[in-house]
Each structure stands twice: as structure tokens, then as C-alpha cells.
N, C-alpha and C positions, 0 to 999 in steps of 0.2 A: 732737358730743356730744348735741345736742338731737335730731338725726335718729336716733341710736342708741336713745334713750329712746322716741321715737315708734314706731319699728319694734318694740321690745320690747313696748310696750303693744298694738300690733296683733297680735303673736304671742300674747300672753296672752289677748286678747279672742277670737281665733280658737279657741284651745283651750277656753276657758270656754263659748263658744257651742256648740261641738261636744259638750262634756260635757253641757250642758243638754239638747240635743236627744236625745242617746242616753239620758239619764236619763228624760226625759219619754216617750220611746218605750217604755221598760221599764214605766213606770207604765201607759201605755195598753194594753199587752199584757195586763196583769193586770186592768185595770178594765173594758175594753170587753166587750160581751156576746156577740157572734157572730164568726164566722170572717172576715167581710168587714171589719168595723171593726178587729179585731185585726190582720188582714193590712195594713190601712192604717197602723196604728200601727207595725207591725213593718218597714215598708219606707220610708215617706215620711220620717219624722223621722230614722231612722238613716242614710239616704242623705245628708241634709244634715249631720248630726252627724259622721259619719265623714269626709266630704269636708272639713269644716271642721277637724277634728282633724289630718288628714293635711296640709292646706295649712299649718296652724300648725307642724307638725313639719318640713315642707319649708322653710318660711321660716326657722325656727330653724337648721337645718343649713346653709342657704345663707348667712345673715347672720353667724352666730357662727363657723362652721367652714369656710366657703367650699367646701361640698360640694353638688354638684348630684345629688340622688338620683333616678335614673330609676325606681327601684322604687316610690318614693312617688308619682311622677307616673302611673305605670302603674296603681297601686292606686286612685288617685283616678278615673282614666278607667274602669277596670273596674267600680268601685262605681257610678259614675254611669250606666253602660250596663246592667249586669246586674241591679241591684236592681229598677228599675221593670219590666223585662221579666219577671223571675221572679215578681213580685207579680201581674202580669197573667195569666200562665199558671196560677198557683196558684188565682187567683179564678175563672178559666174552668173549671178542673178541678172546683172545688167546686160551681160552678153546674151543670156537666154531670152531677154526681152527685146533684143535687137538694137541695143545702144551701140553705135559704131564709134571708133576713135576718130579724132579730128584728122589725123594723117591718113590719107586715102590710099597711099601706095604701100601699105603694110600687108604682109601675108598673114592670113588668119589661120593658123595651124589648128586651133580648136574647132573652127567651123568645118575645116576639111575632115577632121576626125569625126565630128558628129554626122556628116553626110556619109562617110564610109560605114559607120556603125548602122545608120538607118537604112542603108541600101542592102545590107546583108540579110 
């Protein structure tokens, strides 16, 4: 009985943590000024948030109904793999198109790398 209560608390905490990260990411998308910071908010926090929500759903189905959901496990895996990769590719495309960050006193190491490669 005590173990059942502890597992339910873990499931509730997992879902609440996931909801918090997804909510904070939505606020970050609205509040941040440029593409790069919005992209950071749109990918980093939702990755953790959705993974936490899906882990909570998986644990609920497994503990309460004895169901092992392969779809939830695959969704967690795909989110953890594709979200950071897509963020990287979108930020590289934005950089290649000349989108500059809001902070102007930032060193652009990728731009320096591209000019060194092109000059060789």
C-alpha cells in the first residue's frame, strides 16, 4: 500500500514537472527577443517536459493497468533524438541566412570558422 502511494506521487511529480517545463517554454517563446533564444526555449525545455510527461504516462499505464506501451517509449526516444538535432539545423540555417543575435558584443566563432574554410 505504501509503495503504491509512493509510485503515484512519482507519477504525479513527473507529470507536473513536464507541464511546468512545457509551460515555461511557451512563455520563453513569447518573451525572448531573437530567433536563437526563441529556438532555445522552443526545443530545450519542451524536450525535457514532453519526455517527463510521457514517462509519467508510461509509468501510470504500467503500474495501474499493467500495459507496456511501446508507442510511448518510441515517442520518448524520438523526441530525445530529433528535437536537439532539429534545433541545431534550424539555427544553422538561420545563421547561414544572416540572422544575427540581438546581443551585438558576442563573438561569432562559427562565422570565423566559415571565413577560414572559405579562404583556404
